Structures are given as C-alpha cells and as structure tokens.
C-alpha positions as CSV (number, residue, x, y, z in Angstrom):
1,M,114.7,157.6,4.6
2,T,118.4,156.5,4.8
3,I,121.0,158.3,6.9
4,A,122.6,159.6,3.7
5,D,119.2,161.1,2.7
6,A,118.8,162.6,6.1
7,V,122.3,164.2,6.0
8,G,121.5,165.6,2.6
9,R,118.3,167.1,3.7
10,I,119.9,168.6,6.8
11,A,122.3,170.4,4.5
12,Q,119.3,171.8,2.7
13,I,117.8,172.9,6.0
14,Q,121.0,174.7,6.9
15,A,121.1,176.4,3.5
16,A,117.5,177.5,3.9
17,I,118.2,179.0,7.4
18,V,121.1,181.0,6.0
19,Q,118.8,182.2,3.1
20,L,116.1,183.2,5.6
21,D,118.7,185.0,7.7
22,G,119.8,187.0,4.6
23,L,116.2,187.9,3.8
24,G,115.6,189.0,7.3
25,K,118.7,191.3,7.2
26,A,117.6,192.8,3.9
27,A,114.1,193.5,5.3
28,T,115.6,195.1,8.4
29,A,117.9,197.3,6.3
30,T,115.0,198.4,4.2
31,R,113.2,199.6,7.3
32,G,116.1,201.8,8.0
33,T,117.5,200.1,11.1
34,G,121.0,200.1,9.6
35,A,123.7,197.5,9.5
36,A,124.3,197.7,13.3
37,G,120.7,196.9,14.0
38,A,120.7,194.0,11.5
39,A,123.8,192.5,13.0
40,G,122.3,192.5,16.5
41,A,118.9,191.1,15.4
42,P,117.7,187.8,16.9
43,G,118.0,185.0,14.4
44,G,121.0,186.6,12.7
45,T,124.1,184.8,11.4
46,D,125.3,183.9,15.0
47,S,122.0,182.2,15.8
48,A,122.0,180.4,12.4
49,S,125.6,179.2,13.0
50,S,124.7,178.2,16.6
51,F,121.8,176.2,15.2
52,A,124.0,174.5,12.6
53,E,126.6,173.6,15.3
54,A,123.9,172.3,17.7
55,L,122.5,170.2,14.9
56,T,125.9,168.8,14.0
57,G,126.5,167.9,17.7
58,A,123.1,166.3,18.1
59,L,123.6,164.2,15.0
60,G,127.0,163.1,16.2
61,A,125.6,162.1,19.6
62,S,122.8,160.1,18.0
63,G,125.1,158.3,15.6
64,L,123.6,159.8,12.5
65,G,126.7,161.8,11.5
66,G,127.9,159.2,9.0
67,A,126.8,158.6,5.4
68,A,126.3,154.9,5.6
69,S,123.0,153.5,4.4
70,V,120.6,151.9,6.9
71,G,121.9,148.5,7.9
72,G,125.4,149.4,6.7
73,V,125.6,146.5,4.3
74,G,126.8,147.5,0.9
75,G,124.5,146.3,-1.8
76,A,122.2,144.6,0.6
77,G,118.5,145.1,1.2
78,S,117.8,148.3,3.2
79,G,116.1,146.7,6.2
80,A,114.6,150.1,6.9
81,G,113.3,150.3,10.5
82,V,114.9,147.1,11.6
83,T,116.6,147.2,15.0
84,G,118.9,144.9,17.0
85,A,115.9,143.9,19.1
86,D,114.2,142.7,15.9
87,V,117.3,140.6,15.1
88,V,117.3,138.9,18.5
89,A,113.5,138.3,18.3
90,D,113.8,136.6,14.9
91,A,116.8,134.5,16.0
92,K,114.8,133.2,18.9
93,K,112.3,131.7,16.5
94,Y,115.0,129.2,15.5
95,L,115.9,128.0,19.0
96,G,115.8,124.2,19.0
97,V,116.5,123.8,15.3
98,P,119.1,121.1,14.8
99,Y,122.6,122.0,13.6
100,V,123.1,121.0,10.0
101,F,126.4,121.8,8.2
102,G,125.4,124.1,5.3
103,G,121.9,124.5,6.5
104,T,120.0,127.7,5.8
105,S,116.4,126.8,6.7
106,A,114.2,126.0,9.7
107,S,114.9,122.3,9.1
108,G,118.6,122.7,9.9
109,L,121.1,125.6,10.3
110,D,124.8,126.1,10.8
111,C,126.2,129.2,12.5
112,S,126.4,131.4,9.4
113,G,123.2,129.9,8.0
114,L,121.4,131.1,11.1
115,V,122.8,134.6,10.7
116,Q,121.9,134.7,7.0
117,R,118.4,133.3,7.6
118,V,117.6,135.8,10.4
119,F,118.6,138.9,8.4
120,K,116.8,137.6,5.3
121,D,113.7,137.3,7.4
122,L,114.1,141.0,8.1
123,G,114.7,142.0,4.5
124,I,118.5,142.3,4.7
125,D,120.9,140.3,2.5
126,V,124.1,139.3,4.1
127,P,126.8,137.0,2.7
128,R,126.4,133.2,3.3
129,L,129.8,132.5,5.0
130,V,131.4,133.7,8.2
131,S,134.2,135.2,6.1
132,G,131.8,137.6,4.4
133,Q,129.6,138.2,7.4
134,S,132.6,139.4,9.3
135,T,132.9,142.4,7.1
136,V,129.3,143.7,7.0
137,G,128.0,146.7,8.9
138,T,130.4,148.7,11.2
139,E,132.8,147.4,13.7
140,V,132.1,147.5,17.4
141,P,135.4,148.1,19.4
142,S,134.8,145.7,22.3
143,L,132.4,143.3,23.9
144,A,131.6,145.9,26.5
145,Q,130.0,148.0,23.8
146,A,128.1,145.2,22.1
147,Q,124.4,145.7,21.7
148,P,121.6,143.2,21.0
149,G,121.6,142.1,17.4
150,D,125.4,142.6,16.9
151,L,127.3,139.7,15.3
152,I,130.3,138.3,17.1
153,V,132.9,136.4,15.1
154,T,135.1,134.0,17.1
155,N,137.2,130.8,16.8
156,G,139.7,132.5,14.6
157,G,137.0,133.5,12.1
158,E,135.3,130.0,12.0
159,H,132.2,130.7,14.1
160,I,129.7,133.5,14.4
161,V,127.0,134.2,17.0
162,I,124.3,136.8,17.5
163,Y,124.6,138.9,20.7
164,A,121.3,138.7,22.5
165,G,122.0,141.2,25.3
166,D,122.4,140.6,29.1
167,G,125.6,138.6,28.5
168,K,123.9,136.0,26.3
169,V,124.3,134.9,22.7
170,I,122.3,132.9,20.2
171,H,124.2,130.5,17.9
172,A,124.1,127.2,16.0
173,P,127.0,125.4,17.9
174,S,128.0,122.1,16.3
175,E,126.8,118.6,15.0
176,G,124.5,116.9,17.4
177,R,123.3,120.2,19.0
178,T,120.6,122.7,18.3
179,V,120.3,126.5,17.9
180,S,120.7,127.8,21.5
181,L,120.5,130.8,23.7
182,V,123.5,130.5,26.1
183,N,125.6,132.6,28.4
184,N,128.5,134.3,26.5
185,W,131.7,132.4,27.1
186,M,134.0,134.8,25.1
187,K,136.5,137.4,26.1
188,D,137.7,140.2,23.8
189,S,140.8,138.2,23.2
190,D,138.7,135.3,21.8
191,I,136.9,137.6,19.3
192,V,138.0,138.4,15.7
193,T,135.4,141.2,15.2
194,I,132.0,142.4,16.3
195,R,129.8,143.8,13.6
196,R,126.7,146.1,13.9
197,V,124.5,145.6,10.9
198,V,121.4,147.5,12.1
199,P,120.9,150.4,14.5
200,T,120.0,149.8,18.1
201,A,116.9,152.1,17.8
202,P,114.5,153.0,14.9
203,Q,116.2,155.5,12.6
204,G,113.2,157.8,12.6
205,A,113.3,158.1,16.3
206,S,117.0,158.9,16.2
207,I,116.5,161.6,13.7
208,A,113.6,163.1,15.7
209,S,115.8,163.0,18.9
210,A,118.6,164.8,17.0
211,A,116.2,167.4,15.7
212,S,114.8,168.0,19.2
213,A,118.2,168.3,20.7
214,A,119.3,170.8,18.0
215,L,116.2,172.9,18.5
216,A,116.6,173.0,22.2
217,S,120.2,174.1,21.8
218,A,119.2,176.9,19.5
219,G,117.5,178.9,22.2
220,S,118.9,182.2,21.0
221,A,116.8,182.1,17.8
222,S,113.8,184.3,17.5
223,T,110.3,182.9,17.8
224,A,109.7,183.3,14.1
225,Q,113.0,181.5,13.2
226,A,112.3,178.7,15.7
227,D,108.9,178.2,14.1
228,T,110.6,178.1,10.7
229,M,113.2,175.5,12.0
230,R,110.3,173.3,13.3
231,A,108.6,173.5,9.9
232,L,111.8,172.6,8.2
233,F,112.3,169.6,10.5
234,A,108.7,168.5,9.9
235,S,109.5,168.4,6.2
236,L,112.7,166.4,6.9
237,L,110.9,163.8,9.1
238,Q,108.1,163.4,6.5
239,G,110.6,163.1,3.7
240,S,108.9,165.8,1.6
241,S,110.7,168.4,-0.4
242,L,111.6,171.8,1.1
C-alpha cells in the first residue's frame, strides 16, 4: 500500500467514524434520552473529532502525512518495503568493484552507475546521471539529518555518494580506485543536495505506529467505538475494503 493509498483509506475511516457517531446519536434519541443526553454521550462528535486530530498528528509525526508514493520517485518502480538500510546493504555488495567511467555493472561502476545499480537491484528505477539523481525523492535539509540510504550530491553536482550512517559514505571515487566505504569528508557547504528516495523504516510499521498512537490519544472514546476504530485500522493495514 502506498502512502497515498493509506491517506485515502484514513479519510474513509474518518468518514466511517462520523457516520457511526450519527447512528449512535439517532439510536440514543430513539430511546428518549433527548438531545442533551446524546450530546454528552461517550464517542460523540467531540471524541470523533479528537480521534481525527490525534490521527492527523500521529501521521505527521511518522512522516506519512504527505501524498508522495513509496520511494518518492515519479514514474519509478515502487520499491515497496525497501528501506535505507537495504540500500546500504546492497551498496556494500559492490565494495571493491573498480571505477569505470560509464560503468553500470559489477564489472565496473562510476558514481552514478553505482547509485542506479543499487536501486535497480531493489526494484527502484532512478535516472542514470547525477543531474537526474539529484532530483529524485525528497530533499533532506542538512547533513545532520541524513539517514542511511540517502544520496548526497557534491562537487558542484558532479559526484554522488550513498550515506551509510555513522559518518560514512559509499561511493565510486575516480579512475584507478574502487567502490569504497569511507569516512564522510563533506560539510554542508560542500553539498549540492541530499535526497531521500526510500523511507528509513518499513512503511507498514510506520502506518501501524501511527494507528497505535492515534488510538492511544483517543482515550475519551467509548469501548464500543474504540473496538470499531481497531477494526477499521485492521482493515486499513490489511488493505481490504471498508
């Protein structure tokens, strides 16, 4: 399920909660409790609104609030389930491969060839050249916020490396050298852009965390409504229709 799908289904969930709330009020009115009793019932409009607000906040905190597709690469393969750790692990398979200008295979790689090769291994299509790779995914504001698997463009846009975490990068340096894992030598002033192509954690885990946080924040809901919310979220996480 893509993030856009998740956001769409969350909207369905919110609409379902409002509908359930309306049905609950109608039933209460039928039993003769009156408008005042309905307004004060647990799981009323206030609790539904609180749940929606909690859900929105949880999604924002987990990074699922946007509508970009998984991987953030327009027109590329989905790469569903791929994380930054997977990118780093795949890049390490090419350590020691000689630098070859224009190379895109295990027999020889240049800097952008390494990046394209790694993402292709993981089912994600990225452009061949640094100029195209410097526009994929979403931008990371600074080196301090870089995560494993992020792409760092440097040398005025002429070189690209893969951030490996712990202050190290993987890259194909230059003629006569090999793909290497080295200490990062760059400062923010040396960097053209940092791009995040895949999430730092599995998307399903992020959605589940957001759901759990929203449910925990919706403590004012009645037991019945909380059970309904859990059932709706189970439907969301399984990708089935409501």
